[in-house]
C-alpha positions, 0 to 999 in steps of 0.5 A: 500500500502506497502512503501519501508521503511516498506519493509526494515529489518532495525530495527526502533530503528537503523534507528532512531539512524542513521538518528539522527546521519546524521542530526548532519551535515545539509551539508550531505544528507541521501539518499536510500530507503532500505539501507540508506546512505550518500555520497559526491563527488561520494563516499559513506561516511556511509550506514546502511546495511539491518540488521542495522549495520552502516558502515563508510568509513575512511582513512586508519589511522582512520580505524586503530584507529577505529578498535583498539579502538572499537575492530571493523572490515571491513565489508563484503558484498556479500562476499567481504571485504569492506577495505575502511569501518569499521563496528560500534559496536551497543553500539557506534551507540547509542553514537551520540556524539562519533560517530560524530567525525567519521562522520566528518572524513569520510566526510573529507576523501571522500572529499579528493578523486578525485571526481568520474564522474556522471553517465549518466541516 
């Protein structure tokens, strides 16, 4: 029997690096099967795209700093530019300690947003 994790196209090394990063913050739960992500207040903070690219939600000022420092861009999903997120270069994904600063900023930013109402099932 094939599990969802086996179906995912995310390279195992990148998934392991993402899980290592998320584990730094025990107050943040990793969710998602095919597309792992974290969220608080109803807002996605981070997610690992199907091809293994980490994307982080940041406040505007933090986005500008990040994009300048790491020569990063906004990701595009389904033809739409995700202006609230930045794409993390692969080299930085390997530097958990450096990336922790941005995970913290992402969490703080999401917590500052008005909570989204829970969807009824």
